[in-house]
N, C-alpha and C positions, 0 to 999 in steps of 0.2 A: 213625662220626664220633668224633673226639677229644672227650673230656669233661674240663673244667677246673672242679674244685670249689674254691671260694675262700672266705676269711673275712678280715676286717680287724680290727685293734685300733687304737683311737684314744685320744688325750689332748686336753685343752683346747688350742685354738689361741690361746695366750696373746698372741702378737704381734698378732693381729687384735683380740683382746679389749681390749688396751691402747689400740689406736687408736680403736676404736669407742666405748669407755666411758670414755676419758680416765683410764686407769689406769697411765700410763707411769711414774709415780713409785714404783710397787710392784714388788717382785721377782716372779718368775714364780709362785712358790707362792702368795703373797698375792693376786696378780692373778687366778689361777685360782679361789681361794676367793671373791673378790669377784664374778667372773663367775657362779659357781654361786649365790651369794646373790641376785644380781639376777634370775637365772632362777627361783629358788625364789619370790621375791616376786611375779614376774609370772605364773607358771603353777602354782605349788604343787609343782613338782618341780625339783630342781637339775640335771636332765639337760640338757645344753647343746644348742642347736639344731644341726642337722646341718652348717650352713655354718661353725660354730665348732669342729668336730672335726678334729683333725690326725692323719693316718695315721702310725702308727709301725711297723706290721707288716702284711704281706699274706702269708698262708699258703695253700698250695694242694695239692690232689691232682690229678695229671694222669694220666688213664687213657686209653691208646691200645689198639689191638688187641693189641699185643705187649708193652707195658710199663706199669709203674706207678711213680710217683714221688710222694713227699711231702716238701715243703720250704717254707721261707720265702724270699721273694724278697729278693735283695740280701744285704748283710751287716749287722752290728750298727750300723755307722756310715753306712749308705746313707741319703741324703737322702730326704725325702718325695717330692720331684719324681721322683727316679730310681725309687723303688718303683712309682709310678704309671706311669711310662714303661715299665718292665719288664712290668707287668700288660698294658698295651695292646699292647706289642710281640708278646706271645704271641698275642693276638687278631688282630693284623695278619698274623701269619705263618701261623697255623693255622685261623683262623675256627672255633674249637671251640664246642660247646655249653657254656655256663657254668652252673654249679649253685650255689645258695646257700641259706641259711636266713635269711629276712627280707632278702635282698639288695635287693629292690625298695623296701623301707621304710627301709633303713639303708645297707648297704654301697655300693650303686651311687650313690644320691644324694650320699653323702659323697665318693665318687670323682669325681663330676661337679663338685661345688663346688671340690674341691681341684685338679682339672684346670683349672678356670676361673681359680683363684688363680694357678697356675703357668703358664698359657698352654700346656697340653700338647695337641698335636694327635693325634687318633686316628680317622682317616677311616673305617676299617673298622667300628669300634664304632658310630659315629654314622650309618652307612649305613642308609637306609630305602628304597632302590630307585631313586634318581635316577641313580646311576652303575652299579649292579648290580641288574638286574631281579629276580634271585633273592632279594634282600633286601626286595622290596616286600611280600611276604606272609609273611616270616619273618625278623625282625630282632631285635636285642638290646633295643630300646627299647619295643616293644609288650608290654603286660602279658600278653597271652594267646598270644604266640608262643613257640616252643620253643627258640630260640637261648639264651634265659635262662630257666632253670627255677628259680623261687623255690619251694622245697619247702614252706615254711610257708604261703605264699599259696595254692598249689594244693591242699594238703591241707585247708586251711580253707575251700575252695570260694570263694575270693576274698571272704570275709566276715570283717572285722576282729574281730568278737566271738568268732569261732571259733579265732583264732590261739592257738598253744601254744608254750611255750619249748622250744628244742632239747634242753636238759638233760633235761627230763622225758620228751620223746618218745624220746630215745635210751635213757634208763633203762627206759622201758616196754618197749622192744624188746630189752632185754638187753644194750645197749651201755654203755660206761663212763660217758657223760655228762661233765660238766665236771670238770676235774682241775687241781690246782695253784693256781688262783686263779679269779676271776671278772672280768667286764668292769669292775665297780665298783672293782677293786683295781689296774687297769692303771696309773692315774695315780700311785699310790703306788709301784708297782714302777718306773715310768719315772723318777720323782724319785730313787729309790734307785740308779739306773743298772743295774737288772736287765733289760736288753734280752733276754738269753738266756731268762729266765723268761717274758717276754711272748711271745717267738717260740715257745717250747715249748708254752705254753698255747694259743696260736692254732693250732698244728699239731694238738693233740689235739682242739680244737673242729672243725677241718676234717675230721679223721678221723671224728668222730661224724656230721658231715653226709654224708660219703661212704657210711658204713654205712647211714644212713637212705635215701639215694638208691638204694643197691643193693636194699634192701627194697621201696622204691617201684617200682623196675623189675620186681621179681618180682610185685607185686600187680597191676600193669597189663599183665602178660603179656609183657614184653620179655625177661625171664629165666625159664627153667625152673628147677625146684628144683635140678637138678644144676648148671646154669650159675651160679645164685646161690651155691650151696655152693662152687663153684670160685672165684668172685670173692673170697669171704671167705677161702678158704684161701690164695689168692695174696697177699692183704693180710697175713695172719698170717705167712707166710713172709718177706715183705718187711720187716716190722717186726722180726722175729727177726734177719734178716741185717744190718739197719742197726745193731743193738746199741746204741741210744741209750737212756739211762736213762728218758726220758719215754715212749719207745715201749715199752720193757719194762714200765713201770708201766701203760701203757694196755692192753697185751696181757694182763697178769695180772688186770686189772679186768674184762676182757671175758669174760662168761660163755658 
């Protein structure tokens, strides 16, 4: 089966915030600050609710039997709607297993809300067996099915108090962990027009997820030690061949 490992980066959905909270007289930066202040007052945290997160990047590792690719969907100026359409187009075409870190708790719900916002159709993703019986017992939406593997959720035994951050799990395993920035800095980078920096950061995050996924496949017996070593060597060679600065930095930090 093809495996599609993904990660998203988001910024405040200022347009919706202005409508919902009557902030239309503010500029985007001030409106975002007001949204976060309202959230802080309500919950004690300025982290915005998922339906007010706007997707600015979706990065992926696609692993097939014969190929490996790491990239960010679209271009720097690709609209949010097109990013989501491209994400679902791959699912419609290949029906891959999708792999994430906290995808059930963040990435996919955000994609759901943004799909609703833009009216994006994705029948294959939403299939639960009515049109395709093979999806009745194994679909993308059920928490315990394998078409979507949320590594954080599975490794925590589906127990929230056992959740761990990707950065620390990757580091614990000898992988680079977060590089370049953090999710908290994406809004600042977006305002500064550093879309390349956001995309590069997201790609290194998804590389960490892929490496943890390979280790997980080894511990559950789907990869032998030799097969696991081969997968990692393939990735090392791919990153070297791509010769991109953030891939080189990632490789050099990989012990």
